[in-house]
N, C-alpha and C positions, 0 to 999 in steps of 0.2 A: 397357866395350866388350867385345864378344864375343871370345873367343880363337879361334885357328885350328882348335881341335878341333871347333868347331861345324860345320866343313865335312864332317865324317864322314857316312857314309851314315845315313839315317833309316829304314832298313827296319824297325826294331823298332816303328815307329809304324803299320805297315800289317798289321793282323791278317789271318789267312788267309781268313776267311769274308767274302764280300760279301752273300750271302743267308742267311737262316735256313733256308728250305725250297725245295727243287726239287720240282715236281710232275711225275711221269711218269705218263702215262695215254693210253689209246686215245681220240682225240678224238671219233670218231663214236659211241662207246659212252656216254661220260659227261660230255663238255664242257658240255652244256646241263643236266645233271642233277646228279649227286652231286659231280663235280669242280668244277663251277661254284659250287655252294653251299659246298663246302669252301674254295675259294679266297677267296670273299667273307668267310667266317668268319675265316680267317687274316688277311686284309687289315684287317678291321674291328677285330681285336685288335692291330693295329700290327705284325704279324709279317711281315717282308720276305720275299716269296715270288716265285719265278720261275715263271711259267706262260707257255709259248710258245703264244699264241693264234693266231698267223698261219701256223703250219706246215702243210704239205700232207701230211706223212707218206707221201711217195712215195720209192721208191728205197732204197738201202742207206746212203748216206753222210749223216752228221749235220754240219750247219754248225759251223764253228769257234766261233761265238758260243755255240752250245748246249753244246759241250764245255767251254768256259770256265765257263759258268753251272753246270754239274754240279760241276766242280772247286771252285768258289767257294761252294758251298752246304753248310751245316753238316749238314742233314738232307735225305734223299731220301724222299719219300712216293710209293710205287709203288701206283697204283690198278689192281689186276688185275681185268679184266672178261672176259666170255666170248670176245671177239674180240681180246683183247690180243695173243695170239701170232700172229695173222694179219699183224701189222704188223712188217716187218723193221726199220723205223725204231725202234719201241718196243723191240724186242729188242736192237738195238745200243745204245740208250740204257741199257738195263738192264745190259748188260755193262760199260759205262763206269762206271755207278754202283757196281757190285760191285767193280770195280777200285779205285775211290776209297775204298771201305770198308776195303780191305785195307792201305791205306797207314798209316804211323805217324800217330797222332792223326787217324785217318781219319774218313770220313763216317759218320753214323748212318743206318741204313736201316730204314724201317718199312713193311712191306707192308700193304695194305688190300685185302681180298677182297670186291669189291663185289657181284657176282651169280654168284660162282663158288666152288666148294668148294676149300679150300686144297690138298687132296690131288690135285685135278686139275692144279693148277699144279705141285706138287712132283713128280708122276709123269708129267706131260704126257699126261694121259688126257682122255677126252671131247672137248670142243671144242679143247683144246690138242693132242690127238693128231691131230685132223683138220688142224689148221693145220700141224703138223710134217710130216705126210704130204706136203702140198703143197710145203713148203720142201725136203724131201729129194728130191722128184721134180724140182724145179727145178735142184738142184745135184748130181744123181746122177752126172754125168760130170765134176764139178769137185771135185778133191781139196781145194783151198783153201776152196771153198764148203762142203763137208761138214764141214771143221774148224770153220768159222764156226757151222754148225748145232749142232755138239756144244758149242761155247762157249755158245750160247743156252740149251741144255738145262741145262748146269752152272749157269749164272746163275739160271735159273728155280728149280731145285732148292734152291740156296743161299738165295735170297730167300724162298722159301716156308717154309723151316725157321726163319726169324727170327720173333721175337715181333711180332705185329701186331694188326689189327682185322678181325673177320669181320662184315661189314655185313648179311649175310643175315638175321640174327636181331635183332629189336628195331627201334626207331624210328630212321630215318635221321638226323633232325635232332639227336636225342640223341647218336648216335654221333659226329656231326661236332663237337658241343660237347665231348665227351670228348677227341677228338683235339686240338682247339684248346687246351683247358685243359691237357692233358699237355705239349704243346710249349711253351706259354707259361710254365708253371711250371718245366719241366725244363731248357729250353735258353735262354730269354730271361733269363739271369742278369745280375747287377749288375757283373760284372768288366769288362765293356766294352760299348759301344754299337755294334751291328753297323753301323748306318746312318750314324753320325756320327764316332765316335772315331778313324777311320782317318787323318784329316788333322789332328786337333786337338793342338796343342802346348800343354803346360802344363795340360792339362785336369784332371789328378788333384788338383792343388792347389786349383783352383776347386771341384771336387766335395767335397773335404773341408771347405772353409770353408762351403759351402752346407749340407752335411749337419749341421754344428753348429748352424745356424740352423733347419733343418727339424725336427730332433729327432724322427725318425720313430718312435722307440721310445715316445714319450709319446702317450697316446690322447686328445688334444684335437684341435681344428681350428685350423690356423694359416695365415696368409698371409705369404709371404716375397717381398720385392721384390728384383729384380736391376736395379741402377741404374748407369748409366754413359753416356758420350758415344756418339754414333753411330760404328759401326765398331769398337767395343771388344770385341765378341764376346758380347754379352748373349744373343742368340738361340742361338748355338752352345752356350753353357754351359747354357742352359735345355733344349735338345734332348738334351744329354749326360745331364743329371740326370734328365730324363724317361725316356730309354731305359734308364737304370740302375735306376730305382726303380719304374717303372710296374707291374712284375709283382707288387709287394707290395700292390697295391690291387685292389678289386673291379672298378673301371673307371677308365679314364684317358683324357684328351683333351688334345691339344696344339692350341690354337686359334691358328693362325699369322696374322700380319699383321692384327691386330685393327684398327689405325688405318685401313689401306687398305680392308679389307673392310667396315668400318662406313660408310666414305664411299660405297662402291659399292652396298652392299646393305641398309643400315640394320641396327640392332642386333638386331631380332628374327630376322633371317637367321642371325646368329651364335648367338643363343640356340637356334635350331632345330638348328644344327650341333652345339652343345655337348650338347644333349639326345640327339640321334641317336647321337653317339659313345658317350656314357656309358650310355644305355639299350640300345645295340646294336641299334637299329631305326631305320632312316632314315625320317623323317616330317616333315611340317610341323605341329609341335605347336601353335604359336601364330602369330598374324598381327600382333601388336604387342608392343612391348617391355614394356609394363606387365603384360600377361598372362604374358609370359616370366618375369618376376621370380617371380611366384606359382607358375608351373609348375616352375621350377628348384627352388624351396624345397619344393614339394609332393612332387616325384618323387625328389629326391636327398637328402632330410633324413635318411634312414636308411642311405645308402650311403657306404662309405669310398672316396673318389675322389681322384685326382690330376689337377689341372687346371693347365695352363699358359696364361696369357693373354699372348701375345707382342706387344710393341710397343703399349702403350696410351698415348694422349696426351690423354685427356679423362676427367674424373671420372665421366661417364656410363658409360664402358666398364667400370669396376670395379663401379659401382653396379648395373648391370643384368645383369652376368654373374656376379658373385660378391659381392653387396652386403653379405653378413653371414655370419659363421662359422656361424650357426645354420641356414643353408641346407643344410649338408652333414653327413653322418654322422661320428661320432667316428673320429678317426684320419686324417681328410681333410687334404690339403694343397693350397693354391693358390699357384702361383708366377707372379709378374707381372714382365715386363720393361718398362722404360720409361726414357726420357731425362729425365723430369720427376719429380723427387724428391717434390715436395709432394703429388702424387697418391696416394702410398703411405705417407708418413711417419706418418700417424695410425693406420693399421690394420696395417702390416706390419713384420716384422723385415727390415732392409735389408742387402743385400750390395752394397757398392760395388765394381764390377769395376775392378781396377787395370790399368794398362798392362803390357805384357809386359816382364820384365827383359831385358837385352841378349842373354844367351845364348839364351833362348827366342825372342826376336825374330829372331835370326840363323837359328835352326833353322827357323822358319816361313818366312822368306824363302827359304832354300835349297830347301825343299820345292817351292816354286813356280817358282823361277828355274832350278833344275837337276834337278828331279824326283828320280830315284834316282841320277843321275850324280854322280861326285865332281868338283867344279869345279877348273879350273886355278888356280894361285896368282895369275895375272895379274888374276883377277876379285876377289881378296880386298879390295883397297883400295876398289873401287867398292861392293862389298857392304857394307862397314863404313859407307861414307858414306850409302847408302840407308837402312840400319837406323838410323843416327843421326837422319836427317831424318824418319823415320816416327814417332819418339817413342813406340815401343812399341805403335802402333795396328795391330791385326791386319789390318784391311781394307786399309790402305795397303800393308802388307808383301805381302799376297796379290796385290793388283792390280798393284803394281809388279814383283813377282817374275814374274808371268805375262807382263807386257809385255816383260820382258827375256829371257824364255826363248828359247833357240836363237839369240840375237843375238850378233854378233861384238863384239870389244873396242871397236872404233871406235863402233859403235852404242851400246854401254853408256855410253861416255864422253859422248856427246851427250845421251842421255836423263837420265843422272845430273846433268849440268850444268843441264838444264831444271828438274829437281826442286829443285836448290839455288838457282837464280836467280829463281824465281817471286817477284815482288814481293808478291803476295797470299799470306799464310801460311795462309789458310783451306784446310782439307783438300779441299774440293770443287774448288778451283782447282788443287790439286796432283794430284787424281785425274784431272783433265781431260787430263793427259798421256797416259793410257791411251786416251782417245778420239782424241786427235790422232794416235796411232800406227795408227789404223784406216784402211783404204782407203775412198774416198768411198762406195761402195755398202754397205760394212759400217757406216759412220756413219749412213746413212739408216735401215737396219733397226734399229740400236741405238736411235736416237732414237724410232722408231715404238714399239718395245717399252717404252721408259722412259715415254713420254707416254700410251700407249693400252693396251698389251697385257699389262702385268704382272699375273700371277695368272690369265690366261686359259689355256684348254686348248691344249696344244702343237700338236695336229693342226690345230685351228681357226686358230691364229696362222700356222702354216706355209702353210695354204691362202691366207690373205690376202696374205702376203708373196710367195708364189710368183706371185701375180697380177701383180706388177710387177717381180719379180726371179727369174729362173729358177734362179739359183744360191743360193737361200735356204738349202737344207740345209747347204751348205758354210759359208755365212756364220754360221749358227747354231753350227756346230762351232767356228768361230773365236772367236765371242763367249764360248762356254763355256770354251774353252782359255784365254782371257784373263781369266777369272774375272769377267766383266761380267754374265753371266746364268748361271742353272743351272736344271735341271729338277727340280721337287719330286717327292715319291713319289706324288703324285696326278696326275702327268704334266702339270703346269702350268708355264708360263714364269715364273720368279721372278728377282728381283735384290735386292741389298741396298738398304735405304732410301737410303743415301748415293749409291749408283750411280744410283738413280732421280732423286734430287735433282740430281745432276750433269747428267743428261740434260735435265731440265726447265730447269735453270739455263742450259744452252747455248742452248736455244730462246728463253728469256726475254731473253737478251742480244741477240736479234734485234730490238731496239727495241720499239715499242709492239705491241699485240696484232694490229693489222691488218697489220703487216709481219713477223709471225712465220710460220714454215713450218707450225706445228701449233697446233691449238686443241683443248683437252681439257676445258674446263668451260663451263657455260652462260653465265656472266658474260662471258667473253671472246668467245663466239659472238655475244652480243647487241651487244657493242661493235663487232664486225666488221660486223654487219647495219646498225648506225647510221652507221658511218664507212666510206665507200667508198675511202678513201685507202690505197694500198699493199696492197690485198688480193690483188693478183696473186701475192704470195709464198706464199699459203696452199696447202699441198700436201695436208693431211690434217685432217679434223675428225671427232672422235669423242667423244660424251658421251651420258649418260642424263639425260633431263629429268624433273622432278617438278612442273612448272608450265607454264602456257601460254606459247608462244613467239611472237615476232614475226619475220617474214621480209621481206627486201628483195630484190625481183627484180633490182634493179640490182646489188646486192652479189654475188648468186649468179652473175649474168652475168659478172662480172669475175674470178671464180675459175677462170681457165683452166688453172692447173697442178694443180688438185685431182685427186688419185688415190684418196683414201679419203674417203668421206662416210658417216658412221654416226651417225644421230640416232635414239636409241632411247628409248622411254618408254611410259607407260600412261595418261597424262592426256589426255582428249579435247581436241583443239585446236579452232580455230574452224571454222565451217561451210565446206563446199567452195566453191571459187571457180571461176568460168567460165574457160575457156581454159587457158593453161599459162604457165609461166615461159618467157622467151625463149631461155634458153641454160643448158645444163648441161655441165660440162667433159667433153670427149671423151677425157680422160686417165683417167677414172674406171675403177677396177678393182673396187672394193668399194663397193656402192651400197645403203645401208640408210637408209630414211626412214619411220619409223612415222607414221601419220596424214598422209601426203603430201596436202596440201590442194587440189591442182588436179586438174581432170578429165582433163588430158592431160599427156604428156611433150613436151618441145620436138621439133618436127619434125626439127631438125638434130642431134638427139642420136644419136650413132653411135660409142660408145666401143668400139674394136676389141678392147681387152684386158679387157673386162668379164667378171668371173668369178662375181659373186654379186649378185643383186637381191633385196632384202627390202623390200617396200612394203606390208606388212600394214596392214589397216584404212585403206587409202588411199581417196581420192575418185575414183580413175581410172575412166573408162568403158572404156578399152582402153589397151594399152601403145603400140602404133604400128600404122599401117595397112599399110605396104608390108613386103616381106620384107627382113630385115636380116641381115647376116653377123656373128654373134657366136660365133666358133669356140671361144672359151675359156669361154663361159658354162656353168656347172655347176648353178646353183641359182636358181630363181625362186619367191619366196613372195609371193603376193598375197592370202593368207587374210584373211577379214573385209572384203574390199573389196566392199561391198554394191551398188555401182553398176556393177561390171564386167559388161559384156554379152557380150564375146567374147574369145577368146585370140588371140595373134598367130600368124602363120605360123611353124612351127617348123623349116622346111627349113634355115635358116641356123644352127641350134643343134645340131649333131650330137653334142656332148659333154654335153648337158643330162642331169643325174642326178636332180635333185629338182624337182618341180613341185607346189606346195601352193596349192590354190584352195579350201580349206575355207571354208564359209559365204559364198561369193560367190553370194548368193541371187538375183541378177539374171542370172547367167551362163546363156545358152541353148545355147551350142555350144562344143565343143572342136574346134579346127581339125584336119581329117583328116591334115595333115602330121605330126602327132605320131608316126605310124608310122615316121618316119625317125629318131626318137630311140632308137637301139638301146642306148644306155647308161643309159637311164632306170631308176633304182633305186626311187624312191618317187613315186607319183602319188596325191594326196589330193584327192578331189572330194566329200568328206563334206558333207552338208547344202547341196549346190547344188540347191536345191529347184526351180529353173526349168529345169534342164538337160534338154534334149530330144534333142540330137544329139551323139553321141560315137562316131564311125564306127570308128576304128582305135586300137589300142595295140600297141606292140612289147614283148614280155615277156622278151626274151633276157637282160636284166640285172635285170628287175623283181623286187623283193622285197616290195613292198606296193602293192596297188591298192584304194583305199577309195572305194566308191560308196554308202556308207550314207546313207539318208535322201535319196536322189535321187528324189523322188516322181514327177517327170515323165518319168524315163528308163524306157522300156519295153523297149528292145532292148539286149542285151549287146553291147559293141563287138567288132568282128572282131579276131582275135588274129594277130599276126605273131610268128614265132619260137617257140622252146621254152625254157621256164624252165630255168636252170642248176641243177645240184645244188650244195648248199652251205648257205648260211644260210637262215633262215626265209623262206618265200615265201607271202605272204598275199593272199587275195582276199576282200573284204567287200562284200556287196550287201544288207545288212540294211535292211529297211523302205524299199527302193527300189521303183520301179514295174516293174522287170524281171520279165517273165513266165516266162522259162526260160533256162537256160544251154545253149548249143549242145553236142550230144552229142559232137561231134568234139573238143571242148575237152579232155575227160578223156583221150582217146587220146593227145593230144599233150603233156600236162603231167604226166608221172609224178613231177616233183619239187615239185609244189605241196604246201605243208606246212600252211597254214591256210585254211579255207574257211568263211565265215559267210554263211548264207542265211536269216537271221532275219527273220521277219515277211513272208515271201513268200506272200501270201494265196491265190494260185492254184496253188501247188505241191501236187499230189496224191500223188506218189511220187518217190523219188529214183531216178534212172536207175542201172541196174546198172553202167554204165561208170564210175561214180564210183569203183568199187573197183579200177580200173586205176591210180588215182593212189596208187601204193604209198608215196610219201613223205609222205602226209597224216598230220599229227600232231594237228590240231584240226579238228573238224567240228561246226558248230552249225546246226541247222535248227529252232530253237525258234520258237514263235508262228506256225507255219505251220498255220493252223486247218483246212485240208483234207487235210493229210498223213495217209495211211492206212498207209503201210508204208515200211520201209527194205529195201534189197536183201538177199536171202538170203546173198549173197557178202560181206556186211559184214565177216565174219571174216578176209577176205583182206587187209584193211588192217593189215598186220603192224606198222606203226610208229605206229598211232593211239594217242594218249594221252588225248584228251578228246573225248567224244561227248555232246552235249546236244540232246535232242528234247523240249523242254517245250511244253505246250499244243498237242498234236496229237491225231489220232484213233487213234493206234497203240495196240493192245491186246495184241499178241503180238510182242515182239522176236524176230528169228530166232535159232534155237538156236546158230548159228555165232558169235554175239556173245561167247560165253564163250571163244572162241579168241583174243580180243584180249589177249594176255598182256602188252602194254606199256600197256594202257589204265589210266589213273590216275583219271579222273573220268568218271562216267556218270550222266546224268540223264534221266528220263522223267516227263512229266505228261500226263494225258489230259484231253480236254474231255468232260465228262459228256454222254452221248447218250441219246436217249429209249429205246432198246432195252436199256439197262442192260448193256452189254457189259463184262465183267470183265477186268481186266489179269492176265496170267500171265507171270511171269518164268521162263525155262528153268532147268533144273538146272545148277549150277555145274560139276560134273564135274571138280573140281580145276583149273579154268581161272581166267581173270582174276587171274593171279598178282600183278599189280602194282596192282590196283584199290585206291585209297585213299579215294575218295568215291563214294557211291551214293545218289542221290536218286530215290525212287519215290513222292514225296508226291502225294496227290490223284490217284491212278491207279485208284481204285475197285477196290482189291484186297480179296478176301474170303479166307477160310481156304482154303489150297491154292494161292493165287496167288503166295506166296513160296516159293522153293526150300527144301526141308527141309535141304539141305546148305549153307545160307547161312553157317554157321559155318566153312566151309573157306576163306573169303576172308581169308587170313592177313595181308594188307597193309591191310585196311580200317580207316580211321581215322574216317570220317564216314558215318553212316547216317541218312537222313531218310525216315520212313514215315508222315508226318503225313497226316491227312484221309482215311484208308482205312477199310474196313468189316470187317476181320478181327476175330474174337473172341479169337483166340489167336496168339501169336508162335511161330515154329519154336523148338523146344527148343535147337537148335544155336546159337542167337543168342548164348548165354552163352559160347560158345567163341571169340568174336571177340577174341583176346588183344591186338590192336593198336588196338581201337576206343577213340576218345577222345570222340566226340560222337554221342549217340543222341537223335534228335528224334522224338517221338511225340505231336505236338499234335493235338487234335481227332479222336481215334480213338474215336468215341462208343460203339462196341460192345465195345471192349477193357475188360474188367473186372478183369484181373489181369496181373501181370508174372510171368515165370518165377521160380520160387523161388530159383534159383541166380544171379540177376542180379548178386549181389555178386561173382561170379567175373570180372567185367569189370575187371581190375586196372588197365587204362590209362585207364578212363573219366574224363573231365574235365567233360563237359557232359551233363546229362540233362533234357530238356524233356518234361514229362508233362501240361501244362495242357490243360484242356478235356475230360478223360476221365472215366470213370465208375467209377474204382476205389473200393472200399469200404475197403480197407486196402492197405498196402504190405508186400512181403516183408521179414522181419527182416534178411535178408542185405544189404539196401540200405545198412545202416550199415557194411558192410565195404568200401565203395567208397573206399578210402584216397586215391585220386588225385582224387576228385570235387571240382570247384571251383564248379560252377554247377548248381543244382537248382531247377527251376520246376514247382510243383504248383498254380499258380493255376487257379481255376474248376473244380476237381474237386469238384463239389457234393455227392457222396456220401461223400467222404472226411471223417471226423470227427476223426482224430487222426494224429499222426506216431509212428513207432516210438520207444519210450522212450529208446533209446540213440542217437538222431539226433546227439547231441553228440559222438559218436566220429568224425564226419566231419572229421578234423583239417585237411584242405586246403580245406574249403568256404569260398568267398569271397562267393558270391551265393546267397540263398535267397528265393524268391518264393512266397508262400502266399495271394495276394490272392483275394478273392471266395469263400473257403471258409466252412464252417459250424462251425469249431472253437469249442468253448466254453472251452477252455483250451489253452495251449501246453505242450509237454513241457518239464519243468524243465531237462532236459539241454541245451536250446537255448542256454542261457547259457554252455555250455562250448565253443561254437564260436569259439575264439580267433582264427581267421584270417578270420572273417566281415567283409566290407567293406560289403555291401549287403543290407538286409533289407526285403522288401515284405510288409506286413500290412494293405493297404487293404481296405475293404469286408468287415470281419469283424464282421457285425452282432451275432453272439451272444457275441463276446468283449468283456467289460466291463472287463477290466483286464489290464495287462501284468505279466510276472514282475517282482517287486521287484528281482531281481538282474540285470536287463537291462544294468545298468552294467558288468557283467563283460566285455561285448563290446568289448574295448579297441581292436580294429582297425576297428570299424564307422564308415563314412564317410557312408552314405546310409541314412536310416530313413524309410519311407513308412507313415504311420499314417492316411491319409486315409479319409474315409467311414466312420468308426467312431463308437461311442457312449460313448467314455471321458468321464468327468467330470474325472478327474485323471490325471496321468502320474506314474510312479515318480520319486522324488527322485534315484534313482541315475542317471537320464539325464545329470545333470551330470558324471558320471564318464566319460562316453563321450568320451575325450580326442581321438579322431580324427574325431568327427562333424562333417561340413560341410554336409549337406543334410538338412532335416527337413520332411516334408510332413504338415501338419495340416489340409488343406483339407476342408471339409464335415464337420468334427468339431463338430457343432452343440451338443453337450451339454458341451463342454470349457469349463470356467469358470476354471481356474487353471493357470498354467504353472510348471514347476519351474525352477530355475536352469539356464541354458544352459552347455554346455561352451565353452571358449575358441575352438576352431577353427570353430565354426558360422558360416556366412555366408549361407545361403539357406534361407528359410522360406516355405512355401506355406500359407496359412491363410485363414480367413474374416474379411476386413478390415472387413466391415460391423458386426462385433461390437465396440463401443467398449470393453467390458470387456477383451476380448482384446488390443486395441491398447495399452491402458494397461498390462496385465500384461507384454506384449512389451517395452515401453520401460523398465519397471522392471528387466527382465532386462538389456537393453542397457546401462542405467546401471551395473549391477554390472560388466559386462565392460569398459565404457569406463573406469571408475575404475581397474581393474587395469592398463590400458594407460597411462593418464595418469601413473601413478606412475613409469614409466620413460621414456615418450615422450609428452610433453605436447601435441605437435602432430600426433599420429596419431589417426585415428578408425576405429572398427569400422563396417563397412557390412554391412547385411543386405539380401538381395534376394528378390523374390517376383514372381509374376504376379498382377496385379490389373487389373480393368477401368478403374479410375479412382483418383484420389487418395481414400483413405478419409475419410469425413465426420468422423472423430475429429479430424483436423487442422483447427483452427478458422480458420486463415488460409490461404487458397488463392489461387492466381493462375497467371500464365504469363509468363515473361520470362527474361532472362539473369541477373537478380538479384531479390532480394526485400528490402523494408524493412518491419519490423514496429514500429509505435508501441507501446511497452510501457506497460502500465497503471501507475498510481501504486503504489508499494510492492510492485512485482512480485517483488522479491528477498526471500526468507525464508531465512535462512542455513542452518537445519537441515532445510529442507523442499524447497528448489529443487534439482532434479537437472540441469537443462539445457534446451536448445532441441531438441525433437524435430523432425526434418526428414525429408521424403520428396520424391522427385522421380521423374518418369517419363521414359522415354527411355533411350538408350544410355548406357553407363557413362561417367562422368568420373573423373578421377584425383585431384582435390583440390577443396576449397571454401575460399573466403576469407571470414572473418567480421570485421565491424567493430561494436564496441559504441560508440555515439555519445553524447556527453554532452549534458545539457540546456543547458549554458552553453558555447557554442563558444569564447568569448574567455577562459575560465578553464582549461578542461581539454581535453586532447587525446584523440582516439579510441583505444580499445584495438583493435589489429588483429592477426590471426593467420591464416596460411595452414595449413590442415589437410590432410595427405595421408591417403589411405585405406590403412590398414595391411593389409587383407586383400582387396585387389582380386581378384575371382573369377578363377580360372584359365580359366574357360569364356569363349568368345567368342560372345556372343549376337548373332544377326542380327535379333532382334525386340526390341520395346520391353519393358522391365521396370520394376518399381517398386523403387527403392532407399530404404532406411531407415537413418538414422543419428542420433546424438545429439551435439550440440555442447555439451560441458560448459563451464560457466563457468570452471572451474579452468584449462582450456587457453587461455582468452582473457583472463582477469583478471590484470593485472600490478600487484600491490599496491605495488611500489616506485615506480611512476609515477602512482599514484592521488592523491597529495597529501592523504592522509587522507580522501578521499571514499569513499562506499560505492557498490555497484552500482546502488542506487536513484537515484543522481544521474545515471544514464545512461538515456536515454529511447528509444533506437532500437537494434534489432539488424538489421544489414544482412548479407545473405549473397549472395556472388557465385559463380555456377555456371560462368561462362566461356562458356556457350552456352545457347541458349533452351531452357527446361524448363518443364513443368507441375509445380507444386510445392505443398507444404503445410507449415505450421509450427505447432507446438503447444508451449506452455510446460509443461514436465513437473515435477510435484511428487510427493513421496512420498505425501502425503495431501491431496487437494484440498478435502476437507470442512472442514479447519481454516483455510482461507484467508480473510483479510479484506483484500481488495485494493481500494483506492479508485480513483476515476476522476480522471485527470489533466485539469485544465481550463485550465491557464495557456497553455503553448505549443502543446499539442495539443488541438484542439477535439473530435476524435473520441474515443470511449471507448478503443478499441484497434484500430487499423486496420493494413492491410497494403497496400503499393504494390509493383507489379512493373514493372521497366524492360525495354523492348524496343528494339532498334535502330530508329531513325527512327520511333518511335511515342511519343505522349505518355504520361506516367505514368498508370497506372490505379489509382484508389483502390478498395480492396476492404475489405469489412467481414467480421467473423467469420461463418462459415457456421452457427454455432449459438451460443446464449447462453453467457455466461461470459467467460473472459479475452479 
């Protein structure tokens, strides 16, 4: 039992820092640009960063919350921008930061000079001098104010003298990476975990034991399991070890709540999360778990990664997320937490988490029962009893401690007695005491979270809960204080598994599903629909469906207490039904029903507290006829409701914020009362093709108005109000029928930020008044085929960052365009006219300082049309000059030091590149295809950063520079359609090359013998060539996955294939080629079977039909081939060659059936595909594989029989396929196979089975077997 010393203060367990980084910045300058990207970079690396997104930066005083955040941050990153010193808020923030720096063990301060010279900050000159002149003018008669100004000056000088980063020189993304890497390596050290260790008792002992199992110093790949009962602290320990060690790995990912997320989102969602975290690029990499396995292996096999899979409860979780140590690079570690030992005991070193010893149990209990206070002696006895009954379980100590916090002695006695006297010793029953101590309204919200909202976005959950309880925010704080819920670092509502179990247990104790207050899965919902008894008790229904549902009007009618109805899914339900259901609860606050099947809502439906309506893809014709009062309604989503003809009267919805009517293709009119919705933030009418009448819209709060593809709408709506300054304000009218925008619109909307006028065919010129929208950031007028000019005053749009004017008649942009110094992306394309007007871009004159992307492709530019000073575009990263008619490029183009992508496709008159093209030190992509170069400058081999080079269809180019192999970063090289007679020998030195395109090289008769040296090559295109043989060294291309040999009509023999190859395109009508291919597959399959007898290699290709080489063909879910007599020749038979068309399957089942059913049993084996392609094809392909007899034949069960005693091979595909089967031999010429005449009357036949169809007997398509 713990001693009384355990009651001492636990302050040593609270490290000083709460955040790693505090970001100080001038919001208007950098929030949406540099600072936003920097914050994302820090967050993606798992570096806990405080960024105040909601501040207004007005006045002098800083909120206490912000002061605390500065004090609790280990590092302050100060982003100095030109207008930083104009903000008194920022300057006060800076003073506080510098004060914290001077304290003992103080803060680390790192200045970042974004678009300002450090000396201007240090000496308060230039823009900083102007800002301080205004400050001093403001405080000239205020002594205290002038002292404050002097303090600002001192802080600025001190900060600017510190070592930091100057972002003016170099590439912004690379500088961000440098900053993130520096902070990650320097400050995210292993001595403590900033985000977790502050509350963890006894964590050091756990970490030491885990480290002994992880053995980080050994360069192998290991899986370590953390196993224990619920509530023992597995997740906490995993987070601690993750935070402690993650900086030692190239990438790290903590995949939380695997069990829960797999239920909600399926495994491929988790695979995408894992890949996004580890590759540091958020994307949907795969759309099914089988592709995910291959993608993880393919992308991570060379990376040293740390992965935590938290709370797995099924074998699939480990199999599909970390199925093999070979998926990850040397030094990688996978940590798994689970309650189920057998899931990990085969593959992992196991750490069984012990319960807390008494002294640490007391310490943890004290933290939550007394916080930092020293408790009175009168609580000692009760504390010891609680610790005794908790049996060392951390969750119970935490929950009970939080429940007892700030309670008097009498209350302690009652609660402790309850803990002791529970007849059910199960921990959930004991934890229920914390629920019993909640107020009724707190209990309601707790149960809603446990049953529905765990893992959901905090703000979204808050909106739902506020719809039926205005005190939701206070209640959330109570639940957090009582350790029943917590907010994750991604701002999601979370709770411990046992707490969730306890909440659902309470609901399930409410007898059968029909009498429960909440329904959270499809099965219970269907029970409720079938049984009308007791459904009056149902208050909330929320689930996602993956199958068709059945609804009972009677059951829905009886749910009169229903306040939350959320039926979400993507499976089309039954056809729409006439009429409506008779009744929907008027207590509804949250109403989501995807694919709502009726044409109308009930006439008596009038829920006064309704906040949210989401009836996307519904069958509704309209919502309701008369005006209804929905004063709380904020969101209506009817998108995809293709039968909707009109909107409701909006007068009774003054608080409506979001209206989504996208793809309501029958909608003809938006009710004019929409002008009364002054709080409308987003209005989406995209693809409302029948919309003709849209009279009014109020834009006071509007952030987005989307009228794209409203073909029938000719008139822009009348505008009420003026857009507010602040966040992005978008108006999109692309490909609509709108003929013009009212001129007065631009006078009244100075804060418009995004304007899309794409595809407005009648637009001849842009009105000059558009230049009064000073807040405009993005302007697109592409595909306006009659547009002849943009206003001369375009240079007045001082905040413009993107201007796209593709497919217009503009030939001379105004000279003022170079004044757009915030412009980042500029694109022009002209429509060729009969009078051959040539495009001329004005001199840069040291303007366009921020321009990163310039597209002047197909503008009919000749010599002189490009500015000679184009090299002064110091920020330019992308330049596209394709399809133009110049003969020379400006010499200054080689001075574009930041240029990464140069696109020069189809410039027919361009015969040479500048000799000093090799000076483009940042160039990564060079497209030169379709040009008339005779040779390339030697300096091209000096492009050390070049990753992509395309020289296809350069018909006059006959050779590459001899030292092309010095392009050490080159990953992709395309030379298709050229007339080379030989390739440079140095091409084999391109060690980073991943893709090589050599198609249509008619004069090239052989490849370099040492092509096998390209050890990184993954994709090799040799189509349309005249090779007869391929180099044997191709077998050494260990990374090769794709090989294209289509239309290589002279190719007669194939070399041995490398192991990773899975996709081949070839001429499948060539039987000799097919035979050679499967001889190769046999060798690869033999290598696999030696270690995995039930795994098959699969090759894929595009082919019009099953190749005729496959002698047995048919269609069905399975195939049975009657084998000929003496079909098995031990040294000659290689296996059953199989192909099928259609989308990929994941396994095939083979049965070898004996001649005498009563004597022998079938040989059966399910074969998984070892190399399922990582690509997700949406079209049909042909898949090829070989079923080896060795993987099917079980000699121990053959009872002395040989394979020739088996007469049928049956293959089951699991779904209907077009297929072909061929018996493969090393040498068919030596075969002497007889015809079986006893049981099988046919020579060798094939039958295919289809669902609900008779068996189809098929004969070989060609003579032979």
